[in-house]
C-alpha positions as CSV (number, residue, x, y, z in Angstrom):
1,M,-16.5,-24.9,-39.9
2,K,-20.1,-25.4,-40.9
3,V,-21.8,-22.3,-42.3
4,L,-25.4,-21.4,-43.0
5,L,-25.3,-18.9,-45.9
6,T,-28.5,-17.0,-46.7
7,G,-28.7,-15.1,-50.0
8,A,-26.4,-17.7,-51.4
9,N,-27.3,-16.8,-55.0
10,G,-26.9,-13.0,-54.5
11,Y,-23.9,-10.9,-55.6
12,I,-22.0,-11.2,-52.3
13,G,-23.4,-14.7,-51.5
14,K,-22.1,-16.4,-54.6
15,R,-18.6,-15.1,-54.1
16,L,-18.5,-15.9,-50.4
17,L,-19.8,-19.4,-51.1
18,T,-16.9,-20.0,-53.5
19,H,-14.4,-18.5,-51.0
20,L,-15.7,-20.6,-48.1
21,T,-15.6,-23.9,-50.1
22,K,-12.1,-23.2,-51.3
23,A,-11.1,-22.8,-47.7
24,G,-12.5,-26.2,-46.9
25,H,-15.7,-25.2,-45.1
26,E,-19.0,-26.9,-45.3
27,V,-21.8,-24.6,-46.5
28,I,-25.6,-24.8,-46.3
29,A,-26.7,-22.6,-49.1
30,V,-30.2,-21.1,-48.4
31,V,-32.1,-19.7,-51.4
32,R,-35.7,-19.3,-52.4
33,D,-35.4,-21.5,-55.4
34,T,-32.6,-24.2,-55.5
35,D,-32.9,-24.4,-59.3
36,R,-31.4,-20.9,-59.5
37,I,-28.1,-21.7,-57.9
38,T,-25.4,-23.7,-59.7
39,I,-22.7,-25.4,-57.7
40,S,-19.4,-26.4,-59.3
41,D,-18.4,-30.0,-59.4
42,A,-15.3,-29.2,-57.3
43,S,-17.3,-27.9,-54.4
44,A,-20.5,-30.0,-54.7
45,S,-19.6,-32.4,-51.9
46,Q,-19.2,-29.4,-49.5
47,V,-22.5,-27.6,-50.3
48,T,-26.1,-28.5,-49.4
49,K,-28.8,-26.5,-51.2
50,V,-31.9,-25.7,-49.1
51,S,-35.0,-23.8,-50.2
52,A,-36.5,-21.2,-47.8
53,D,-38.1,-17.8,-48.0
54,F,-37.6,-15.8,-44.9
55,L,-40.7,-13.8,-45.6
56,E,-42.7,-17.0,-45.1
57,S,-41.9,-18.4,-41.7
58,E,-43.5,-21.8,-42.5
59,T,-40.8,-22.4,-45.1
60,L,-38.1,-22.4,-42.4
61,N,-39.4,-25.5,-40.6
62,N,-37.1,-27.9,-42.6
63,L,-34.0,-25.8,-42.3
64,P,-31.0,-27.5,-40.6
65,K,-30.4,-26.8,-36.9
66,E,-26.7,-27.7,-36.5
67,F,-24.0,-25.3,-37.8
68,D,-21.5,-22.9,-36.4
69,V,-21.9,-19.5,-38.2
70,A,-24.9,-18.0,-40.0
71,Y,-24.3,-15.2,-42.6
72,Y,-27.3,-12.9,-43.1
73,L,-27.1,-11.5,-46.6
74,I,-30.7,-10.8,-47.4
75,H,-31.8,-7.4,-48.7
76,S,-34.9,-6.1,-50.6
77,L,-33.5,-2.8,-51.9
78,S,-34.1,-3.4,-55.6
79,S,-37.4,-5.3,-55.3
80,T,-39.7,-2.4,-54.4
81,T,-39.8,1.4,-53.7
82,G,-42.5,1.2,-51.1
83,D,-42.5,-1.5,-48.5
84,F,-38.9,-2.8,-48.6
85,S,-38.3,-1.7,-45.0
86,E,-41.3,-3.8,-43.9
87,M,-40.1,-6.7,-45.9
88,E,-36.6,-6.5,-44.5
89,S,-37.9,-6.3,-41.0
90,K,-40.1,-9.3,-41.4
91,A,-37.4,-11.4,-43.0
92,A,-35.0,-10.5,-40.2
93,E,-37.5,-11.3,-37.5
94,N,-38.2,-14.7,-39.0
95,F,-34.4,-15.3,-39.3
96,A,-33.8,-14.3,-35.7
97,N,-36.5,-16.6,-34.4
98,Y,-35.2,-19.5,-36.4
99,I,-31.5,-18.9,-35.6
100,S,-32.3,-18.9,-31.8
101,T,-33.3,-22.6,-32.1
102,T,-30.1,-23.7,-33.7
103,T,-26.5,-24.4,-32.6
104,A,-25.2,-21.3,-34.2
105,Q,-22.4,-19.5,-32.3
106,Q,-22.5,-16.3,-34.4
107,I,-24.5,-14.3,-36.9
108,V,-22.6,-12.2,-39.4
109,Y,-24.6,-9.4,-41.0
110,L,-23.5,-7.2,-43.9
111,G,-25.3,-3.8,-43.9
112,G,-24.6,-0.3,-44.9
113,I,-22.7,2.5,-43.2
114,S,-25.2,4.6,-41.3
115,N,-23.4,7.2,-39.2
116,D,-25.5,10.2,-40.1
117,D,-28.3,11.4,-37.7
118,E,-30.9,11.5,-40.5
119,L,-30.7,8.5,-42.7
120,S,-32.4,7.5,-46.0
121,K,-35.1,4.8,-45.9
122,H,-32.6,2.3,-47.2
123,L,-30.0,2.9,-44.6
124,E,-32.6,3.3,-41.8
125,S,-33.9,-0.1,-42.8
126,R,-30.5,-1.7,-42.8
127,K,-29.9,-0.3,-39.3
128,N,-33.3,-1.6,-38.1
129,V,-32.3,-5.1,-39.3
130,E,-29.2,-4.8,-37.1
131,H,-31.4,-4.2,-34.1
132,I,-33.7,-7.1,-34.9
133,L,-30.7,-9.5,-35.3
134,Q,-29.1,-8.3,-32.1
135,A,-32.2,-9.3,-30.2
136,A,-31.6,-12.9,-31.1
137,K,-30.0,-15.3,-28.6
138,V,-26.9,-15.6,-30.8
139,P,-24.0,-13.2,-30.8
140,V,-24.1,-10.8,-33.8
141,T,-21.2,-9.2,-35.7
142,V,-22.4,-6.4,-38.0
143,L,-20.2,-5.1,-40.8
144,R,-21.3,-1.9,-42.5
145,A,-20.0,-1.2,-46.0
146,A,-20.3,1.8,-48.3
147,I,-20.2,1.2,-52.1
148,I,-18.7,-2.1,-53.0
149,I,-16.5,-2.2,-56.1
150,G,-16.3,-5.4,-58.1
151,S,-17.1,-6.9,-61.5
152,G,-20.8,-7.5,-61.8
153,G,-21.7,-5.4,-58.8
154,A,-24.5,-2.9,-58.9
155,S,-22.4,0.2,-58.0
156,F,-19.6,-0.8,-60.4
157,E,-22.0,-1.4,-63.3
158,I,-23.9,1.9,-62.7
159,I,-20.6,3.9,-62.6
160,R,-19.4,2.0,-65.7
161,D,-22.6,2.9,-67.6
162,L,-22.4,6.6,-66.7
163,V,-18.7,6.9,-67.5
164,E,-18.6,4.9,-70.7
165,K,-21.8,6.3,-72.2
166,L,-21.7,10.0,-71.3
167,P,-18.8,12.2,-72.4
168,L,-20.5,15.1,-70.6
169,M,-22.6,14.6,-67.5
170,I,-25.0,17.2,-66.2
171,A,-25.6,15.7,-62.8
172,P,-27.4,16.4,-59.5
173,K,-25.6,17.9,-56.5
174,W,-25.5,14.6,-54.7
175,L,-22.4,13.9,-56.7
176,N,-20.5,16.0,-54.1
177,T,-21.5,13.6,-51.2
178,K,-18.5,11.7,-49.7
179,C,-18.2,8.0,-49.9
180,Q,-15.5,5.4,-48.8
181,P,-15.7,2.6,-51.4
182,I,-14.3,-0.9,-50.8
183,G,-13.2,-3.6,-53.1
184,I,-15.3,-6.8,-53.2
185,R,-12.2,-8.9,-52.4
186,N,-11.7,-7.0,-49.2
187,V,-15.4,-7.5,-48.3
188,I,-15.1,-11.2,-48.7
189,Q,-11.9,-11.3,-46.7
190,Y,-13.5,-9.5,-43.8
191,L,-16.6,-11.7,-43.9
192,E,-14.5,-14.8,-43.6
193,K,-12.1,-13.5,-41.0
194,V,-14.8,-12.4,-38.5
195,A,-16.3,-15.9,-38.5
196,L,-16.0,-17.5,-35.0
197,N,-13.7,-14.6,-33.9
198,E,-14.9,-14.0,-30.4
199,A,-13.2,-10.6,-30.3
200,V,-15.9,-9.3,-32.7
201,Y,-19.0,-10.9,-31.1
202,H,-21.7,-8.3,-30.2
203,K,-19.8,-5.6,-32.1
204,T,-20.6,-3.3,-35.1
205,Y,-17.9,-2.2,-37.5
206,D,-17.6,-0.1,-40.6
207,I,-15.6,-1.4,-43.5
208,G,-14.1,0.7,-46.3
209,G,-11.1,1.1,-48.6
210,P,-8.3,3.6,-48.0
211,D,-9.9,6.4,-50.2
212,V,-12.6,8.9,-49.2
213,L,-14.0,10.3,-52.4
214,T,-17.0,12.2,-53.6
215,Y,-19.2,10.4,-56.2
216,R,-17.9,12.9,-58.7
217,Q,-14.3,11.9,-57.9
218,M,-15.2,8.3,-58.2
219,L,-16.7,8.8,-61.7
220,L,-13.6,10.8,-62.9
221,E,-11.2,8.3,-61.4
222,F,-13.1,5.5,-63.1
223,A,-12.7,7.3,-66.4
224,K,-9.0,7.8,-65.8
225,V,-8.5,4.1,-65.2
226,R,-10.4,3.4,-68.5
227,G,-8.2,6.0,-70.3
228,I,-11.0,8.3,-71.3
229,K,-11.8,11.9,-70.6
230,R,-15.1,12.9,-69.0
231,Y,-16.6,16.2,-67.9
232,I,-19.1,16.6,-65.1
233,L,-21.3,19.6,-64.4
234,T,-23.3,19.5,-61.2
235,V,-26.5,21.5,-60.9
236,P,-28.9,22.1,-58.0
237,L,-32.1,21.7,-60.0
238,F,-32.4,17.9,-60.1
239,S,-35.1,16.7,-57.8
240,P,-34.8,13.2,-56.3
241,K,-37.5,12.0,-58.8
242,I,-35.7,13.5,-61.8
243,S,-32.4,12.1,-60.5
244,S,-34.0,8.6,-60.2
245,Y,-35.4,8.7,-63.8
246,W,-32.0,10.0,-65.0
247,L,-30.2,7.1,-63.4
248,Y,-32.8,4.6,-64.5
249,F,-32.6,5.5,-68.2
250,V,-28.9,6.1,-68.5
251,T,-27.8,3.0,-66.6
252,S,-28.8,-0.7,-66.3
253,T,-30.4,-0.3,-62.9
254,S,-34.0,-0.9,-62.2
255,Y,-36.2,2.1,-61.4
256,Q,-36.9,0.7,-57.9
257,L,-33.1,0.5,-57.2
258,A,-32.5,4.0,-58.7
259,V,-35.1,5.6,-56.4
260,N,-33.6,4.0,-53.3
261,L,-30.0,4.7,-54.3
262,V,-30.7,8.4,-55.1
263,E,-32.4,8.9,-51.7
264,S,-29.4,7.2,-50.0
265,M,-26.8,9.5,-51.7
266,K,-27.7,12.4,-49.5
267,N,-25.9,10.5,-46.7
268,E,-22.1,10.5,-46.3
269,V,-20.9,6.9,-46.0
270,V,-17.5,7.2,-44.4
271,V,-15.9,4.8,-42.0
272,K,-15.8,5.6,-38.3
273,D,-15.6,2.4,-36.2
274,D,-13.0,0.8,-38.5
275,L,-12.8,-3.1,-38.6
276,N,-9.3,-2.7,-39.9
277,Q,-8.1,-1.6,-36.5
278,V,-9.1,-5.0,-35.2
279,I,-8.6,-7.3,-38.2
280,S,-5.9,-5.8,-40.3
281,I,-5.8,-6.7,-44.0
282,P,-4.2,-5.0,-47.0
283,L,-6.8,-2.7,-48.6
284,F,-7.2,-2.1,-52.3
285,S,-7.4,1.5,-53.4
286,Y,-10.5,2.5,-55.4
287,S,-8.5,2.6,-58.7
288,D,-7.0,-0.8,-58.0
289,A,-10.4,-2.3,-57.2
290,V,-11.6,-0.9,-60.6
291,K,-8.6,-2.4,-62.4
292,L,-9.1,-5.8,-60.7
293,A,-12.8,-5.8,-61.7
294,F,-11.9,-5.2,-65.3
295,N,-9.3,-7.9,-65.2
296,R,-12.0,-10.4,-64.1
297,I,-14.3,-9.1,-66.9
298,E,-11.5,-9.4,-69.6
299,Q,-10.8,-13.0,-68.4
300,N,-14.5,-13.9,-68.5
301,M,-14.3,-14.7,-64.8
302,V,-17.2,-12.8,-63.3
303,V,-18.5,-15.0,-60.5
304,S,-21.7,-13.2,-59.8
305,S,-23.9,-10.3,-61.0
306,W,-26.2,-8.1,-59.0
307,V,-29.1,-8.7,-61.5
308,D,-29.0,-12.4,-60.7
309,S,-30.0,-12.0,-57.1
310,D,-33.5,-12.9,-55.8
311,S,-34.3,-9.3,-55.1
312,F,-34.0,-8.4,-58.8
313,I,-36.4,-11.1,-60.1
314,N,-39.5,-9.4,-61.3
315,H,-41.8,-12.5,-61.3
316,D,-43.0,-13.7,-57.9
317,A,-43.2,-17.3,-58.8
318,A,-40.3,-19.8,-58.7
319,L,-38.4,-20.3,-62.0
320,N,-39.1,-24.0,-62.1
321,E,-42.8,-23.2,-62.6
322,F,-42.0,-21.9,-66.0
323,I,-39.6,-24.7,-67.2
324,E,-42.5,-26.6,-68.7
325,V,-43.6,-24.3,-71.5
326,P,-47.4,-24.4,-71.8
327,Q,-48.9,-25.8,-75.0
328,N,-52.5,-24.8,-74.7
329,G,-53.8,-21.3,-74.9
330,T,-50.6,-20.0,-76.4
331,F,-49.2,-18.5,-79.6
332,K,-46.0,-20.0,-81.1
333,D,-43.5,-19.0,-83.6
334,I,-41.3,-21.9,-84.6
335,K,-38.3,-21.8,-86.9
336,Y,-36.3,-24.8,-88.2
337,Y,-32.9,-24.8,-89.8
338,E,-31.0,-27.9,-90.9
339,F,-27.2,-27.9,-90.7
340,L,-24.3,-30.4,-91.1
341,K,-23.5,-32.3,-88.0
342,E,-19.9,-31.1,-88.2
343,R,-21.2,-27.6,-87.3
344,Q,-22.7,-28.7,-84.0
345,A,-20.1,-27.2,-81.8
346,Q,-20.3,-23.9,-83.6
347,V,-24.1,-23.7,-83.4
348,K,-24.1,-24.7,-79.8
349,S,-21.5,-21.9,-79.2
350,N,-23.8,-19.4,-81.0
351,I,-26.7,-20.3,-78.8
352,W,-24.6,-20.1,-75.6
353,T,-23.2,-16.7,-76.4
354,I,-26.3,-15.0,-77.6
355,G,-27.3,-11.6,-76.1
356,G,-25.2,-9.2,-74.1
357,S,-22.5,-7.3,-76.0
358,K,-22.7,-9.9,-78.9
359,G,-26.3,-9.1,-79.5
360,W,-29.1,-11.2,-81.0
361,Y,-27.6,-12.0,-84.5
362,Y,-30.2,-9.9,-86.3
363,G,-32.0,-6.6,-85.9
364,N,-29.9,-5.5,-82.9
365,F,-31.2,-2.0,-83.3
366,L,-34.8,-3.3,-83.0
367,W,-33.9,-5.3,-79.9
368,K,-32.4,-2.2,-78.3
369,L,-35.5,-0.2,-79.3
370,R,-37.7,-2.9,-77.7
371,G,-35.5,-2.6,-74.5
372,Y,-35.9,1.1,-74.5
373,M,-39.7,0.8,-74.8
374,D,-39.6,-1.6,-71.9
375,K,-37.7,0.9,-69.8
376,L,-40.4,3.6,-70.6
377,V,-43.1,1.5,-69.0
378,G,-40.9,0.6,-65.9
379,G,-39.4,-2.7,-67.2
380,V,-35.8,-4.0,-66.9
381,G,-34.8,-2.9,-70.4
382,L,-32.1,-4.5,-72.5
383,R,-29.0,-3.2,-70.7
384,R,-28.6,-5.8,-68.0
385,G,-26.5,-7.8,-70.5
386,R,-25.1,-11.1,-69.2
387,R,-22.7,-12.1,-66.4
388,S,-20.3,-13.8,-68.8
389,P,-20.0,-13.8,-72.6
390,T,-19.6,-17.6,-72.7
391,D,-20.8,-19.1,-69.5
392,I,-24.5,-19.4,-68.7
393,N,-26.4,-20.9,-65.8
394,P,-30.1,-21.3,-64.8
395,G,-31.1,-18.1,-62.9
396,D,-28.7,-15.8,-64.9
397,S,-30.1,-12.7,-66.5
398,L,-29.8,-12.3,-70.2
399,D,-30.8,-8.8,-71.2
400,F,-34.5,-8.8,-70.5
401,W,-34.7,-12.6,-70.3
402,R,-34.1,-14.9,-67.4
403,V,-32.4,-18.2,-68.0
404,L,-34.6,-21.1,-66.9
405,L,-32.6,-24.0,-68.4
406,A,-29.1,-24.3,-69.8
407,D,-28.5,-27.9,-70.7
408,E,-25.2,-28.3,-72.5
409,K,-25.4,-32.0,-73.0
410,Q,-28.8,-31.9,-74.6
411,V,-28.1,-28.4,-76.1
412,R,-31.2,-26.7,-74.9
413,L,-31.5,-23.1,-73.7
414,L,-34.8,-21.9,-72.4
415,L,-35.4,-18.2,-71.6
416,F,-38.3,-16.5,-69.8
417,A,-39.2,-12.9,-70.5
418,E,-39.0,-10.4,-67.7
419,M,-40.0,-7.4,-69.8
420,K,-43.4,-5.8,-69.2
421,L,-45.9,-7.8,-71.2
422,P,-49.6,-8.5,-71.2
423,G,-48.8,-12.2,-70.7
424,D,-45.9,-14.6,-70.4
425,A,-43.2,-15.3,-73.0
426,W,-40.5,-17.9,-73.5
427,L,-37.7,-18.2,-76.1
428,E,-36.2,-21.6,-76.6
429,F,-33.2,-22.9,-78.6
430,K,-32.4,-26.6,-79.0
431,I,-30.6,-28.9,-81.4
432,N,-32.5,-32.1,-82.5
433,P,-31.4,-35.1,-84.6
434,H,-32.4,-35.0,-88.3
435,K,-35.3,-37.4,-89.0
436,T,-33.9,-38.8,-92.3
437,D,-30.2,-37.7,-92.7
438,E,-27.8,-38.9,-90.0
439,N,-25.2,-36.3,-91.3
440,K,-27.4,-33.4,-90.3
441,L,-29.0,-31.9,-87.2
442,V,-31.8,-29.4,-86.8
443,L,-31.9,-26.1,-84.9
444,V,-35.3,-25.5,-83.4
445,Q,-36.0,-22.0,-82.2
446,T,-39.4,-21.5,-80.5
447,A,-41.0,-18.3,-79.3
448,T,-44.0,-19.0,-77.1
449,F,-46.5,-16.4,-75.8
450,R,-49.3,-17.0,-73.3
451,P,-51.6,-13.9,-73.5
452,T,-53.5,-12.4,-70.7
453,G,-56.9,-11.3,-71.9
454,V,-57.7,-9.3,-75.0
455,A,-54.6,-7.0,-74.5
456,G,-52.3,-10.0,-74.8
457,R,-53.9,-11.2,-78.0
458,L,-53.7,-7.7,-79.5
459,Y,-50.1,-7.5,-78.5
460,W,-49.2,-10.7,-80.2
461,Y,-50.8,-9.7,-83.5
462,A,-49.2,-6.3,-83.3
463,V,-45.6,-7.8,-83.1
464,L,-46.3,-10.7,-85.5
465,P,-45.0,-8.8,-88.6
466,F,-41.7,-8.1,-86.8
467,H,-41.4,-11.8,-85.8
468,G,-41.6,-12.7,-89.5
469,F,-38.2,-11.3,-90.3
470,I,-36.5,-10.9,-86.9
471,F,-37.0,-14.4,-85.6
472,T,-36.4,-16.0,-89.1
473,N,-33.1,-14.2,-89.6
474,M,-32.0,-14.7,-86.0
475,A,-32.5,-18.5,-86.3
476,K,-30.8,-18.6,-89.6
477,R,-27.7,-16.8,-88.3
478,V,-27.6,-18.9,-85.1
479,A,-27.4,-22.0,-87.4
480,F,-24.9,-20.6,-89.9
481,Y,-22.9,-17.8,-88.1
482,D,-19.2,-18.5,-87.9
C-alpha cells in the first residue's frame, strides 16, 4: 500500500509513520519543512519526504499524484486562539482540491468526538473539516476521538503536570464533564485497519477506550497509577479565562492551546457510533494506557511529542532559515574550554542530554525563573522539557529552545530560542580540534543574539551580567561534568 501522510511530524503522524513502515507500506511524508522530520535508517527506503503547506495552495503543485490512501492529520488548535477555524477550513479545502486530482481511493481523517448540539469552536471546526473533506471526489472515513493517552501527548502531559505538581487542586466545574479516553496504541491500530477497508468508506465513527470517566476521575486515577494521593475541590467560580490562565501556568501547555481546551471541556466527548462494532480490537483501559505511557518514558522510547508538531512552532519561518547563524549585527558570548581527548564521549553526552529534567548544568533556578518570566508574557516557558533524555533530532523542542541541528558525527548542537524576545537568539555547542595539542579538544559554546531595534539592544545589556556567570559555569560543567 502506498500512503500519503500529512502532518507526518506531528504527535500522531510520527507514530503512524513508524507503524506503517514496519508493516511494509510505502509512505509519502508531507511536512512544511523536511528538515524537521528525521527518518530512521531502517525505514529510509520506504519514506519519501515532501514539503508542502496546505494553507498555501501553490506549494501543492509538486506533490505526488499516485498513491492509495491519504491520511489527513492537520490541525491548528495550538497555533492561535482566534482564526484557527478559518485556517483549518482553508487547509482542508486545499487538500480536498488536491486529493481530487490524485489516484487516492480513500481519505482517512482523525477529528474529535462532536455529538453535542452546541459545540466548542474547536470541535465545531473539526466537524466543519469533515464536511469539507466529504465534498471531495474521494471516499472519506472519519474517526472521531476524545482524549488520546500516550507518552508525549498533550492530554497526557497536561494531566501529568496537574497530578504530579499539585497535591491539592482547586479546579473549575468542567472537571465533572464526561470523557471517553483512548490509548494511543488503539488509535494507531484503528488508523491502519480502516485503510482500504471499503466497509468504512463514506462513514463516520467515534473511537474511545472502555472507560467513561469525568476529568476529575481521570486525574485521580492517574494519581493512583503513580502511587500518590491527590485531593480535588471543584468550585463554580472559575471563568473560562481564569481556567485558561490556571491551566497555562500550572502545566506545560501554551496559552493558545489552554484557551481552546478549556472551551472544549464543556462538551461531553463520549462514543456513540462505535468503530469497535465494525473493527473489533482489544481496547486498553485508561489506567493501562497510562501505565504503558510511563513504560515508554522509563525506557526512553517516546517516539513523538505534541510540542514538536508544526502547530506548536512559534516562528513562522522554516527552521532551515536559522541554521546559518548571522555574524553581522549581532551580539555574541563565546566560551572556550579545553579538555583531554579521552573525555570526548562524555562531553558529547553532556551536550546531547542538556535541558529537560537534567537541567542546564548551572543556575537551574535562574533558568526556571527565566521560563516563568516568559510564561508571564505569553511565551512557551521552560516546562516543555524534551521528548527523550538522550535522543535528540532537528525540530525537537528543548525547553524554550527548538533544535535546528543535531550533528552527532561533527558533535554540533544548534538551538534557536522560542521564548518571547526583542530579537532572535541562538545557542550552539560544538567540539573542535585543539590547534596545538593533539591530545586535547576544545568545547566551544556560543550564544548569539540578533536584536530588534533599541529594545533588543537594551535587553542584551540588561542580561549581560547574568551571562557572565551563567554561561561561563554552564560551559565549564559541560566540559568537565561526569
